[in-house]
N, C-alpha and C positions, 0 to 999 in steps of 0.2 A: 653484268651487275647495272640500277641505272644509273645510266650517266645524268648529272641534275646540266643546267642548265642549256639546253635544245634548242637549238633555233634552226627551224627547219624555214631557209632563206627562200626557198626555188617550191613553196610550198601554201595554197591557200588555204586558212579553213572557211568553208562554207556550212552555215547555218537556217534551216529553213525554221522560222517563229509560227505562230502562230496564238495568241490570248495565255503563253506562258509565259510571262518576263521575269517569274521567279528561276523556272525551270534554266532560261536564258542563262541566266546569273550564276546561275549555280554551273552554269557547264563552263561557262568561262573565269568564273571563278575556282574552277580545280584546277584548269588546264595553269594557269596560273603560282598553284600554290604547287605544281608540278615541274616548277621552273620551264613551262614549256612555252615555246613561242614560233610565230609562222611569221611569212612574211608577208600575206597581209590575212584582214578576215572581214570577211561579209557577208552579214547578216538582211536574210531574204525575208522582209513580210509581207503573210498574206492579207492585210486587214484586218488587222487585230483593233478591238477599243481602247477606245481614245486612254483609258486607264493605262491599258496594259506598252502600249504606242510610246505616251509621256516615259514609260519606266523603261523602257529602249531606247527612249532615245537623249537619257542619263547616262544610258548604261556605254553606251555611244561613244562618251566623253569622259569614261572610265576606262574606257577597252581601249578605246585607237579604231575599234572597229568600222567597217562602213556598212549603210542601214538604207536601204531596194529597198523602199515601201510600193505598194501599191492602193489610190483609192477606193477599190472593195475586197474583199473577197471572191481568189479568181481560185482557189483548189490548191494542190499541194503539186499537180503538173506545169502549171504555171509559177509557184512558187521557184520548184526547180530550175525550173528554165531560165527567170528573170538576174535568179543569181548568178548560176552562172554565168550569162552573160557578162555581168558587173567580171567578173576572174579575171585576171591579168596575167597569171603566172602559170608555168607551165604544168603541173600539177596541183589536183584539187582533195583535200580530205573535204569528203561530205558527213555530217554529224544531221540529226536533228537535236533539236534542243533537249530532249527529255533524255541524254540521255551522257553516261558520266564518266572519264577515265582514268584506268586503276592506275595505282604506281608504277605495273608493270608495260607504261605503254609507250612511254619512249624506248627503251628496251627493241617492241617489237614493230612499232612505226619505224625505228632506223633500215629494220631487216627488209620490212614491206618494201619502203621508197628504195634500198639499194638494190633489190631484186629489177626494182620496180624500173630503176634511169638506166640499167645496168642491162635490162631486156628489151627492147627497141619494143616488141613483137606483145608484151604482158600489158593489158589492158586497165582489172582488174584487181585492187588485194583488198578482199574483205575478211575485215576482224570482229565484225558480229551476226551471231543469226541464233533464230528460237528456235531450231534443226539440221545440222551439222548436214551437210550436200549432202549425198550417197553413195556417190564417183570418187574417191579422192587418189592420185598418186604421187606421193614422196617426192617434196620439194627443194625443203632446206629449211633447218630455222623454225620448227615446229609448224614450217606451213605446208599446203600440198596441196599439189595441181588441181584442177577440179574439170573430170574427165566425161565428156559426152558422145552417150553411143545410140543411137535409134531401139537397138535392141535392149537399152536398155532395161530393166521395170521397174514401175513408181514412178509416180509428175511431179515429186520434189524433184526427179533431172534436169525439168526444165529448167529450175531459176540460180542457174548460175549467177543470175545478176538480183540484189536485192538493193531495197532502199533504206539499209540498215547500215551503220557507219564504215566509208570506206573508201581507201585512195584511187582516183583516176585521173587517167589525160585529162588538162582541163579539155583540151579537144574530142570531147569522148559524142557529143553532141552532134559533131560535127560529121562522127565516123558512124553514130548506131541511131541518130536521128533523134528529134528532138521528144521533147513525152507531148502524152493527145492527152488536149486539153481541157473541158468539161466534159467530163467523164468520170466518172468514181474511181478514186484512187490508187484500191488493187488491182480493178481494170487495166488503169494505166502501167501500174507496175508489171501485169504481166506480157501487155505489149513490148515494156522496154524490154524483157527479161526473153521472151521472144525473139528479138530485136537481134536482142543478144546472139541469141544459138545462128542466128539465122547470117548474120554477120562474121560467123567464126571466132564470136570473140571469144579471149585467155585471158583466165585469170586464176587467181590462187587466195586458197580460202586457212584462216587459219585454223588447226584444227582441235584444238580447245574452245569452242566457240563463244565460251562467256569467260572467258578471263580477260577481256582484254579491255570491257566496259561494260556496265552496270546500267541498266536503260530503270527509272525513276522515275513512277507520276505517283503525286502528291494527292493529297484530298481534297485539296484545293485549286490545284493544274490539273486535273485528270486527264488524261488517252483523250484525243479528241477525238484517234479512230474508232470504230465501231467494235462494238465487244463480239468473238463469233456465237453464233446463232447453238444452239441446246443441243443443235439432231447432230451436230459436228462433235461436242464430245463428250455426249451419255454415254450410258454403260450398258443399260437393258439391251436384251437378242434383238428386239423390231429394230430398233438404233442403231444398231449395231450392221443389221445388214443393207438397212436405207443406206448408211455410209457409204458399204462396200461398196453398192449398185454405183453409187452417186459416184466414189474415185475410181471406178469401172469406167464411168462414163467422162469423167477428164481426163484421163490418160488418153481414149479413144480420140479426145477434141482435140487436145493439143497438139497428139500428133497430126491433126486434122491442119490444128492455124501454122503451126512448122512451115506446113509446104502453101498452106492457100491465102493466108489472112495478109491486109495488104500490112506494107513496109512503115515504119514510122519516118516521117519526112521529115 
């Protein structure tokens, strides 16, 4: 049963934000409606337009978070890095502003935090994903350990790390390196995923990958991420053949990168 008035005093909620102030408000308000609070809240803004930044400053007074800003947009990698630098507590729940926790959040977050505090070798607790991680070993209370082996098939095996909502040690960047700035955000996330594997990160994944959070994009504050290209989702035979060849190429490339790509600094 979900408990009320849950306060996680050793956890910082880190939210990255860019031009979606109403989405940020909805996220914070949802946590409040669940009677869920954290030791600190850090909102890292990536050079939002003045009308959004002004609204966020009003939210700062209402919700008591610490706002970290930059004079111009520097990309998601910089936004995560400077936000994480501002955290002062041992654990970080990282959430982008377009997510909403569901009523079951407190129960499963408590379990994930308990696992992380009792097992110091655990680096990551994942609460949401578009696709279920393909190789899992039961861990307990609805979580499974993500298992990586070189002989496993499919390129999804490389993505134990994801920018979707997750709990991590606040020292995560010291162990796995900082996010590389000045490059495409998908490439930056991929490089962190490779670093996580190379440095033998250990993580668990909530089996029902869409049960704890919703991702909400409104018409007025649409996602700032690029949409998938048509050839990646099309169903015609030529498109499917091209996609199959591309996926085989990615699988080979990812294995190569695991051994030879420059590590995150």
